[in-house]
PDB file of the backbone (N, CA, C, O) and the ligand in Angstrom, with CONECT records:
HET     ZN  A 101       1
ATOM      1  N   UNK A   1     105.385 117.133 155.626  1.00  0.00           N
ATOM      2  CA  UNK A   1     105.421 115.908 155.035  1.00  0.00           C
ATOM      3  C   UNK A   1     106.186 114.932 155.956  1.00  0.00           C
ATOM      4  O   UNK A   1     107.106 115.190 156.732  1.00  0.00           O
ATOM      5  N   UNK A   2     105.553 113.680 155.674  1.00  0.00           N
ATOM      6  CA  UNK A   2     105.991 112.521 156.715  1.00  0.00           C
ATOM      7  C   UNK A   2     107.199 111.901 156.519  1.00  0.00           C
ATOM      8  O   UNK A   2     107.743 111.766 155.423  1.00  0.00           O
ATOM      9  N   UNK A   3     107.716 111.440 157.810  1.00  0.00           N
ATOM     10  CA  UNK A   3     109.214 110.641 157.786  1.00  0.00           C
ATOM     11  C   UNK A   3     108.609 109.286 157.683  1.00  0.00           C
ATOM     12  O   UNK A   3     107.591 108.833 158.205  1.00  0.00           O
ATOM     13  N   UNK A   4     109.334 108.841 157.019  1.00  0.00           N
ATOM     14  CA  UNK A   4     109.412 107.187 156.553  1.00  0.00           C
ATOM     15  C   UNK A   4     110.479 106.460 157.145  1.00  0.00           C
ATOM     16  O   UNK A   4     111.643 106.803 156.940  1.00  0.00           O
ATOM     17  N   UNK A   5     110.139 105.315 157.987  1.00  0.00           N
ATOM     18  CA  UNK A   5     111.095 104.362 158.597  1.00  0.00           C
ATOM     19  C   UNK A   5     111.314 103.142 157.820  1.00  0.00           C
ATOM     20  O   UNK A   5     110.368 102.549 157.301  1.00  0.00           O
ATOM     21  N   UNK A   6     112.562 102.731 157.716  1.00  0.00           N
ATOM     22  CA  UNK A   6     113.188 101.507 157.027  1.00  0.00           C
ATOM     23  C   UNK A   6     112.542 100.510 157.683  1.00  0.00           C
ATOM     24  O   UNK A   6     112.372 100.646 158.894  1.00  0.00           O
ATOM     25  N   UNK A   7     112.025  99.236 156.964  1.00  0.00           N
ATOM     26  CA  UNK A   7     111.440  98.302 157.527  1.00  0.00           C
ATOM     27  C   UNK A   7     110.228  97.556 156.944  1.00  0.00           C
ATOM     28  O   UNK A   7     109.645  98.252 156.113  1.00  0.00           O
ATOM     29  N   UNK A   8     109.747  96.500 157.111  1.00  0.00           N
ATOM     30  CA  UNK A   8     110.305  95.794 158.290  1.00  0.00           C
ATOM     31  C   UNK A   8     111.614  94.746 157.902  1.00  0.00           C
ATOM     32  O   UNK A   8     112.131  94.076 158.797  1.00  0.00           O
ATOM     33  N   UNK A   9     111.992  94.687 156.795  1.00  0.00           N
ATOM     34  CA  UNK A   9     112.641  93.834 156.447  1.00  0.00           C
ATOM     35  C   UNK A   9     114.415  94.376 156.312  1.00  0.00           C
ATOM     36  O   UNK A   9     115.372  93.698 155.937  1.00  0.00           O
ATOM     37  N   UNK A  10     114.394  95.661 156.716  1.00  0.00           N
ATOM     38  CA  UNK A  10     115.709  96.159 156.447  1.00  0.00           C
ATOM     39  C   UNK A  10     116.698  95.761 157.818  1.00  0.00           C
ATOM     40  O   UNK A  10     116.412  96.069 158.975  1.00  0.00           O
ATOM     41  N   UNK A  11     117.857  95.046 157.415  1.00  0.00           N
ATOM     42  CA  UNK A  11     119.019  94.750 158.196  1.00  0.00           C
ATOM     43  C   UNK A  11     120.339  95.030 157.864  1.00  0.00           C
ATOM     44  O   UNK A  11     120.906  94.643 156.842  1.00  0.00           O
ATOM     45  N   UNK A  12     120.790  95.674 158.701  1.00  0.00           N
ATOM     46  CA  UNK A  12     122.362  96.017 158.573  1.00  0.00           C
ATOM     47  C   UNK A  12     123.137  94.829 159.464  1.00  0.00           C
ATOM     48  O   UNK A  12     122.679  94.319 160.486  1.00  0.00           O
ATOM     49  N   UNK A  13     124.214  94.561 158.936  1.00  0.00           N
ATOM     50  CA  UNK A  13     125.228  93.706 159.673  1.00  0.00           C
ATOM     51  C   UNK A  13     126.104  94.478 160.680  1.00  0.00           C
ATOM     52  O   UNK A  13     126.770  95.479 160.413  1.00  0.00           O
ATOM     53  N   UNK A  14     126.006  93.864 161.879  1.00  0.00           N
ATOM     54  CA  UNK A  14     126.814  94.453 162.911  1.00  0.00           C
ATOM     55  C   UNK A  14     128.289  94.271 162.523  1.00  0.00           C
ATOM     56  O   UNK A  14     128.740  93.159 162.250  1.00  0.00           O
ATOM     57  N   UNK A  15     129.055  95.433 162.505  1.00  0.00           N
ATOM     58  CA  UNK A  15     130.627  95.238 161.993  1.00  0.00           C
ATOM     59  C   UNK A  15     131.378  94.004 163.005  1.00  0.00           C
ATOM     60  O   UNK A  15     131.996  93.113 162.422  1.00  0.00           O
ATOM     61  N   UNK A  16     131.319  93.991 164.152  1.00  0.00           N
ATOM     62  CA  UNK A  16     132.063  93.133 164.862  1.00  0.00           C
ATOM     63  C   UNK A  16     131.386  91.505 164.531  1.00  0.00           C
ATOM     64  O   UNK A  16     132.107  90.507 164.535  1.00  0.00           O
ATOM     65  N   UNK A  17     130.387  91.472 164.346  1.00  0.00           N
ATOM     66  CA  UNK A  17     129.738  90.163 164.156  1.00  0.00           C
ATOM     67  C   UNK A  17     130.223  89.589 162.589  1.00  0.00           C
ATOM     68  O   UNK A  17     130.598  88.437 162.370  1.00  0.00           O
ATOM     69  N   UNK A  18     130.113  90.714 161.545  1.00  0.00           N
ATOM     70  CA  UNK A  18     130.358  90.383 160.272  1.00  0.00           C
ATOM     71  C   UNK A  18     131.830  89.948 160.236  1.00  0.00           C
ATOM     72  O   UNK A  18     132.145  89.114 159.387  1.00  0.00           O
ATOM     73  N   UNK A  19     132.789  90.442 161.096  1.00  0.00           N
ATOM     74  CA  UNK A  19     134.251  90.353 161.060  1.00  0.00           C
ATOM     75  C   UNK A  19     134.443  88.830 161.188  1.00  0.00           C
ATOM     76  O   UNK A  19     134.934  88.123 160.307  1.00  0.00           O
ATOM     77  N   UNK A  20     134.025  88.432 162.313  1.00  0.00           N
ATOM     78  CA  UNK A  20     134.235  86.921 162.629  1.00  0.00           C
ATOM     79  C   UNK A  20     133.260  85.766 161.915  1.00  0.00           C
ATOM     80  O   UNK A  20     133.261  84.582 162.253  1.00  0.00           O
ATOM     81  N   UNK A  21     132.371  86.383 160.790  1.00  0.00           N
ATOM     82  CA  UNK A  21     131.895  85.592 159.864  1.00  0.00           C
ATOM     83  C   UNK A  21     130.609  84.704 160.773  1.00  0.00           C
ATOM     84  O   UNK A  21     130.114  83.755 160.165  1.00  0.00           O
ATOM     85  N   UNK A  22     130.209  84.926 161.841  1.00  0.00           N
ATOM     86  CA  UNK A  22     129.133  84.311 162.425  1.00  0.00           C
ATOM     87  C   UNK A  22     127.966  84.642 161.885  1.00  0.00           C
ATOM     88  O   UNK A  22     127.766  85.818 161.582  1.00  0.00           O
ATOM     89  N   UNK A  23     126.919  83.588 161.655  1.00  0.00           N
ATOM     90  CA  UNK A  23     125.695  83.794 161.264  1.00  0.00           C
ATOM     91  C   UNK A  23     124.816  84.774 162.051  1.00  0.00           C
ATOM     92  O   UNK A  23     125.215  84.903 163.208  1.00  0.00           O
ATOM     93  N   UNK A  24     123.646  85.557 161.725  1.00  0.00           N
ATOM     94  CA  UNK A  24     123.034  86.320 162.341  1.00  0.00           C
ATOM     95  C   UNK A  24     123.350  87.413 163.039  1.00  0.00           C
ATOM     96  O   UNK A  24     122.752  87.869 164.014  1.00  0.00           O
ATOM     97  N   UNK A  25     124.497  87.898 162.408  1.00  0.00           N
ATOM     98  CA  UNK A  25     125.129  89.232 162.964  1.00  0.00           C
ATOM     99  C   UNK A  25     124.570  90.517 162.325  1.00  0.00           C
ATOM    100  O   UNK A  25     125.226  91.404 161.779  1.00  0.00           O
ATOM    101  N   UNK A  26     123.230  90.454 162.493  1.00  0.00           N
ATOM    102  CA  UNK A  26     122.719  91.698 161.919  1.00  0.00           C
ATOM    103  C   UNK A  26     121.585  92.219 162.788  1.00  0.00           C
ATOM    104  O   UNK A  26     121.066  91.501 163.643  1.00  0.00           O
ATOM    105  N   UNK A  27     121.170  93.586 162.545  1.00  0.00           N
ATOM    106  CA  UNK A  27     120.413  94.091 163.476  1.00  0.00           C
ATOM    107  C   UNK A  27     119.399  94.956 162.735  1.00  0.00           C
ATOM    108  O   UNK A  27     119.804  95.524 161.720  1.00  0.00           O
ATOM    109  N   UNK A  28     117.992  95.148 163.153  1.00  0.00           N
ATOM    110  CA  UNK A  28     117.230  96.008 162.192  1.00  0.00           C
ATOM    111  C   UNK A  28     117.723  97.373 162.028  1.00  0.00           C
ATOM    112  O   UNK A  28     118.149  98.101 162.924  1.00  0.00           O
ATOM    113  N   UNK A  29     117.605  97.673 160.623  1.00  0.00           N
ATOM    114  CA  UNK A  29     118.003  99.163 160.102  1.00  0.00           C
ATOM    115  C   UNK A  29     117.199 100.285 160.809  1.00  0.00           C
ATOM    116  O   UNK A  29     115.970 100.216 160.837  1.00  0.00           O
ATOM    117  N   UNK A  30     117.850 101.291 161.365  1.00  0.00           N
ATOM    118  CA  UNK A  30     117.296 102.258 162.083  1.00  0.00           C
ATOM    119  C   UNK A  30     117.220 103.789 161.289  1.00  0.00           C
ATOM    120  O   UNK A  30     117.038 104.879 161.831  1.00  0.00           O
ATOM    121  N   UNK A  31     117.394 103.538 160.011  1.00  0.00           N
ATOM    122  CA  UNK A  31     117.370 104.637 159.056  1.00  0.00           C
ATOM    123  C   UNK A  31     115.886 105.124 158.862  1.00  0.00           C
ATOM    124  O   UNK A  31     114.940 104.338 158.834  1.00  0.00           O
ATOM    125  N   UNK A  32     115.777 106.348 158.743  1.00  0.00           N
ATOM    126  CA  UNK A  32     114.457 106.991 158.594  1.00  0.00           C
ATOM    127  C   UNK A  32     114.506 108.283 157.473  1.00  0.00           C
ATOM    128  O   UNK A  32     115.189 109.272 157.736  1.00  0.00           O
ATOM    129  N   UNK A  33     113.854 108.206 156.414  1.00  0.00           N
ATOM    130  CA  UNK A  33     114.108 109.190 155.525  1.00  0.00           C
ATOM    131  C   UNK A  33     113.301 110.335 156.092  1.00  0.00           C
ATOM    132  O   UNK A  33     112.119 110.141 156.375  1.00  0.00           O
ATOM    133  N   UNK A  34     113.944 111.688 156.302  1.00  0.00           N
ATOM    134  CA  UNK A  34     113.266 112.885 156.721  1.00  0.00           C
ATOM    135  C   UNK A  34     113.299 113.702 155.294  1.00  0.00           C
ATOM    136  O   UNK A  34     114.331 113.781 154.627  1.00  0.00           O
ATOM    137  N   UNK A  35     112.201 114.228 154.950  1.00  0.00           N
ATOM    138  CA  UNK A  35     111.818 114.791 153.714  1.00  0.00           C
ATOM    139  C   UNK A  35     112.797 116.322 153.700  1.00  0.00           C
ATOM    140  O   UNK A  35     113.287 116.880 152.719  1.00  0.00           O
ATOM    141  N   UNK A  36     112.853 116.697 155.034  1.00  0.00           N
ATOM    142  CA  UNK A  36     113.607 118.169 155.112  1.00  0.00           C
ATOM    143  C   UNK A  36     115.013 117.905 154.977  1.00  0.00           C
ATOM    144  O   UNK A  36     115.756 118.858 154.741  1.00  0.00           O
ATOM    145  N   UNK A  37     115.490 116.732 155.095  1.00  0.00           N
ATOM    146  CA  UNK A  37     117.074 116.409 154.961  1.00  0.00           C
ATOM    147  C   UNK A  37     117.421 115.762 153.460  1.00  0.00           C
ATOM    148  O   UNK A  37     118.498 115.825 152.868  1.00  0.00           O
ATOM    149  N   UNK A  38     116.175 115.116 153.023  1.00  0.00           N
ATOM    150  CA  UNK A  38     116.517 114.424 151.517  1.00  0.00           C
ATOM    151  C   UNK A  38     117.670 113.397 151.791  1.00  0.00           C
ATOM    152  O   UNK A  38     117.965 112.943 152.897  1.00  0.00           O
ATOM    153  N   UNK A  39     118.241 113.123 150.654  1.00  0.00           N
ATOM    154  CA  UNK A  39     119.230 112.085 150.789  1.00  0.00           C
ATOM    155  C   UNK A  39     120.462 112.378 149.878  1.00  0.00           C
ATOM    156  O   UNK A  39     120.775 111.639 148.945  1.00  0.00           O
ATOM    157  N   UNK A  40     121.076 113.410 150.186  1.00  0.00           N
ATOM    158  CA  UNK A  40     122.065 114.031 149.166  1.00  0.00           C
ATOM    159  C   UNK A  40     122.944 113.003 148.782  1.00  0.00           C
ATOM    160  O   UNK A  40     123.276 113.053 147.598  1.00  0.00           O
ATOM    161  N   UNK A  41     123.486 111.943 149.554  1.00  0.00           N
ATOM    162  CA  UNK A  41     124.316 110.974 148.932  1.00  0.00           C
ATOM    163  C   UNK A  41     123.673 110.189 147.694  1.00  0.00           C
ATOM    164  O   UNK A  41     124.346 109.559 146.879  1.00  0.00           O
ATOM    165  N   UNK A  42     122.555 110.286 147.670  1.00  0.00           N
ATOM    166  CA  UNK A  42     121.817 109.571 146.258  1.00  0.00           C
ATOM    167  C   UNK A  42     121.344 110.627 145.390  1.00  0.00           C
ATOM    168  O   UNK A  42     120.654 110.292 144.427  1.00  0.00           O
ATOM    169  N   UNK A  43     121.599 111.825 145.574  1.00  0.00           N
ATOM    170  CA  UNK A  43     121.178 112.735 144.634  1.00  0.00           C
ATOM    171  C   UNK A  43     119.830 113.393 144.896  1.00  0.00           C
ATOM    172  O   UNK A  43     119.226 114.030 144.034  1.00  0.00           O
ATOM    173  N   UNK A  44     119.333 113.173 146.325  1.00  0.00           N
ATOM    174  CA  UNK A  44     117.846 113.451 146.385  1.00  0.00           C
ATOM    175  C   UNK A  44     117.853 114.874 147.113  1.00  0.00           C
ATOM    176  O   UNK A  44     118.403 114.810 148.212  1.00  0.00           O
ATOM    177  N   UNK A  45     117.383 116.124 146.777  1.00  0.00           N
ATOM    178  CA  UNK A  45     117.480 117.258 147.485  1.00  0.00           C
ATOM    179  C   UNK A  45     116.731 117.343 148.649  1.00  0.00           C
ATOM    180  O   UNK A  45     115.752 116.624 148.848  1.00  0.00           O
ATOM    181  N   UNK A  46     117.159 118.237 149.484  1.00  0.00           N
ATOM    182  CA  UNK A  46     116.228 118.436 150.705  1.00  0.00           C
ATOM    183  C   UNK A  46     114.929 118.844 150.249  1.00  0.00           C
ATOM    184  O   UNK A  46     114.771 119.362 149.143  1.00  0.00           O
ATOM    185  N   UNK A  47     113.970 118.625 151.076  1.00  0.00           N
ATOM    186  CA  UNK A  47     112.540 119.107 150.646  1.00  0.00           C
ATOM    187  C   UNK A  47     111.925 118.108 149.646  1.00  0.00           C
ATOM    188  O   UNK A  47     110.934 118.507 149.035  1.00  0.00           O
ATOM    189  N   UNK A  48     112.311 117.042 149.432  1.00  0.00           N
ATOM    190  CA  UNK A  48     111.732 115.992 148.425  1.00  0.00           C
ATOM    191  C   UNK A  48     110.785 114.969 149.220  1.00  0.00           C
ATOM    192  O   UNK A  48     111.202 114.063 149.941  1.00  0.00           O
ATOM    193  N   UNK A  49     109.657 115.220 149.004  1.00  0.00           N
ATOM    194  CA  UNK A  49     108.842 114.062 149.746  1.00  0.00           C
ATOM    195  C   UNK A  49     109.050 112.810 149.359  1.00  0.00           C
ATOM    196  O   UNK A  49     109.505 112.542 148.247  1.00  0.00           O
ATOM    197  N   UNK A  50     108.684 111.780 150.386  1.00  0.00           N
ATOM    198  CA  UNK A  50     109.065 110.418 150.216  1.00  0.00           C
ATOM    199  C   UNK A  50     108.120 109.820 148.967  1.00  0.00           C
ATOM    200  O   UNK A  50     108.548 108.900 148.270  1.00  0.00           O
ATOM    201  N   UNK A  51     106.962 110.343 148.768  1.00  0.00           N
ATOM    202  CA  UNK A  51     106.326 109.935 147.671  1.00  0.00           C
ATOM    203  C   UNK A  51     106.955 110.169 146.257  1.00  0.00           C
ATOM    204  O   UNK A  51     106.800 109.429 145.285  1.00  0.00           O
ATOM    205  N   UNK A  52     107.601 111.182 146.298  1.00  0.00           N
ATOM    206  CA  UNK A  52     108.354 111.769 145.165  1.00  0.00           C
ATOM    207  C   UNK A  52     109.826 111.114 144.836  1.00  0.00           C
ATOM    208  O   UNK A  52     110.473 111.308 143.807  1.00  0.00           O
ATOM    209  N   UNK A  53     110.154 110.398 145.812  1.00  0.00           N
ATOM    210  CA  UNK A  53     111.463 109.918 145.485  1.00  0.00           C
ATOM    211  C   UNK A  53     111.339 108.688 144.215  1.00  0.00           C
ATOM    212  O   UNK A  53     110.316 108.021 144.056  1.00  0.00           O
ATOM    213  N   UNK A  54     112.371 108.567 143.513  1.00  0.00           N
ATOM    214  CA  UNK A  54     112.234 107.521 142.493  1.00  0.00           C
ATOM    215  C   UNK A  54     111.951 106.218 142.757  1.00  0.00           C
ATOM    216  O   UNK A  54     112.376 105.760 143.817  1.00  0.00           O
ATOM    217  N   UNK A  55     111.354 105.554 142.060  1.00  0.00           N
ATOM    218  CA  UNK A  55     110.965 104.083 142.342  1.00  0.00           C
ATOM    219  C   UNK A  55     111.989 103.237 142.554  1.00  0.00           C
ATOM    220  O   UNK A  55     111.827 102.278 143.308  1.00  0.00           O
ATOM    221  N   UNK A  56     113.186 103.462 141.927  1.00  0.00           N
ATOM    222  CA  UNK A  56     114.524 102.632 142.096  1.00  0.00           C
ATOM    223  C   UNK A  56     115.420 102.961 143.425  1.00  0.00           C
ATOM    224  O   UNK A  56     116.400 102.330 143.823  1.00  0.00           O
ATOM    225  N   UNK A  57     114.756 104.241 144.062  1.00  0.00           N
ATOM    226  CA  UNK A  57     115.568 104.641 145.123  1.00  0.00           C
ATOM    227  C   UNK A  57     115.603 103.353 146.304  1.00  0.00           C
ATOM    228  O   UNK A  57     114.696 102.527 146.398  1.00  0.00           O
ATOM    229  N   UNK A  58     116.595 103.364 147.004  1.00  0.00           N
ATOM    230  CA  UNK A  58     116.655 102.540 148.106  1.00  0.00           C
ATOM    231  C   UNK A  58     117.350 102.881 149.242  1.00  0.00           C
ATOM    232  O   UNK A  58     118.180 103.769 149.044  1.00  0.00           O
ATOM    233  N   UNK A  59     117.279 102.446 150.423  1.00  0.00           N
ATOM    234  CA  UNK A  59     117.652 102.849 151.879  1.00  0.00           C
ATOM    235  C   UNK A  59     119.310 102.932 151.735  1.00  0.00           C
ATOM    236  O   UNK A  59     120.027 101.966 151.474  1.00  0.00           O
ATOM    237  N   UNK A  60     119.759 104.284 151.960  1.00  0.00           N
ATOM    238  CA  UNK A  60     121.164 104.461 151.777  1.00  0.00           C
ATOM    239  C   UNK A  60     122.080 103.494 152.753  1.00  0.00           C
ATOM    240  O   UNK A  60     123.299 103.413 152.594  1.00  0.00           O
ATOM    241  N   UNK A  61     121.354 102.754 153.799  1.00  0.00           N
ATOM    242  CA  UNK A  61     122.153 102.121 154.651  1.00  0.00           C
ATOM    243  C   UNK A  61     122.074 100.658 154.563  1.00  0.00           C
ATOM    244  O   UNK A  61     123.120 100.018 154.663  1.00  0.00           O
ATOM    245  N   UNK A  62     121.052 100.107 154.404  1.00  0.00           N
ATOM    246  CA  UNK A  62     120.766  98.713 154.018  1.00  0.00           C
ATOM    247  C   UNK A  62     120.270  98.268 152.503  1.00  0.00           C
ATOM    248  O   UNK A  62     120.263  97.120 152.057  1.00  0.00           O
ATOM    249  N   UNK A  63     119.939  99.234 151.965  1.00  0.00           N
ATOM    250  CA  UNK A  63     119.510  98.701 150.450  1.00  0.00           C
ATOM    251  C   UNK A  63     118.125  98.389 150.345  1.00  0.00           C
ATOM    252  O   UNK A  63     117.656  98.031 149.264  1.00  0.00           O
ATOM    253  N   UNK A  64     117.458  98.488 151.329  1.00  0.00           N
ATOM    254  CA  UNK A  64     115.809  98.111 151.578  1.00  0.00           C
ATOM    255  C   UNK A  64     115.122  98.791 150.299  1.00  0.00           C
ATOM    256  O   UNK A  64     115.492  99.903 149.923  1.00  0.00           O
ATOM    257  N   UNK A  65     114.137  98.102 149.666  1.00  0.00           N
ATOM    258  CA  UNK A  65     113.426  98.729 148.694  1.00  0.00           C
ATOM    259  C   UNK A  65     112.504  99.931 149.019  1.00  0.00           C
ATOM    260  O   UNK A  65     112.166  99.867 150.201  1.00  0.00           O
ATOM    261  N   UNK A  66     112.030 100.901 148.442  1.00  0.00           N
ATOM    262  CA  UNK A  66     111.323 101.932 148.827  1.00  0.00           C
ATOM    263  C   UNK A  66     109.868 101.257 149.316  1.00  0.00           C
ATOM    264  O   UNK A  66     109.330 101.581 150.375  1.00  0.00           O
ATOM    265  N   UNK A  67     109.374 100.376 148.489  1.00  0.00           N
ATOM    266  CA  UNK A  67     108.103  99.744 149.061  1.00  0.00           C
ATOM    267  C   UNK A  67     108.111  99.158 150.306  1.00  0.00           C
ATOM    268  O   UNK A  67     107.023  98.801 150.757  1.00  0.00           O
ATOM    269  N   UNK A  68     109.267  98.955 151.060  1.00  0.00           N
ATOM    270  CA  UNK A  68     109.476  98.427 152.267  1.00  0.00           C
ATOM    271  C   UNK A  68     109.355  99.412 153.599  1.00  0.00           C
ATOM    272  O   UNK A  68     109.271  99.095 154.785  1.00  0.00           O
ATOM    273  N   UNK A  69     109.376 100.648 153.007  1.00  0.00           N
ATOM    274  CA  UNK A  69     109.206 101.783 154.215  1.00  0.00           C
ATOM    275  C   UNK A  69     107.883 101.840 154.799  1.00  0.00           C
ATOM    276  O   UNK A  69     106.924 101.389 154.173  1.00  0.00           O
ATOM    277  N   UNK A  70     107.757 102.332 155.894  1.00  0.00           N
ATOM    278  CA  UNK A  70     106.482 102.565 156.414  1.00  0.00           C
ATOM    279  C   UNK A  70     106.395 104.125 157.061  1.00  0.00           C
ATOM    280  O   UNK A  70     107.439 104.690 157.385  1.00  0.00           O
ATOM    281  N   UNK A  71     105.177 104.736 157.218  1.00  0.00           N
ATOM    282  CA  UNK A  71     105.387 105.928 157.835  1.00  0.00           C
ATOM    283  C   UNK A  71     105.400 105.781 159.146  1.00  0.00           C
ATOM    284  O   UNK A  71     104.860 104.836 159.721  1.00  0.00           O
ATOM    285  N   UNK A  72     106.214 107.000 159.886  1.00  0.00           N
ATOM    286  CA  UNK A  72     106.753 106.930 161.178  1.00  0.00           C
ATOM    287  C   UNK A  72     105.515 107.306 162.077  1.00  0.00           C
ATOM    288  O   UNK A  72     104.955 108.402 162.042  1.00  0.00           O
ATOM    289  N   UNK A  73     105.167 106.255 162.880  1.00  0.00           N
ATOM    290  CA  UNK A  73     104.039 106.760 163.873  1.00  0.00           C
ATOM    291  C   UNK A  73     104.116 107.714 164.849  1.00  0.00           C
ATOM    292  O   UNK A  73     103.127 107.980 165.532  1.00  0.00           O
TER     293      UNK A  73
HETATM  294 ZN    ZN A 101     117.415 100.486 155.879  1.00  0.00          ZN2+
END
């Protein structure tokens, strides 16, 4: 099963930058969905293929939509 990376529009706020309220304090999200691990925090059991994730599943780190993910090269 393929690993899918978050992106290209997934961004998370850098904590330090968010604290001082400065704009642009974000960095690309580096989360990747690994089917072997699943996403237990969202109720996704290990062994669940990315294709079988519910359509309303979103990135647990930045909230990016499933459709924004891409296969890891
Ligand atoms: Zn993300």
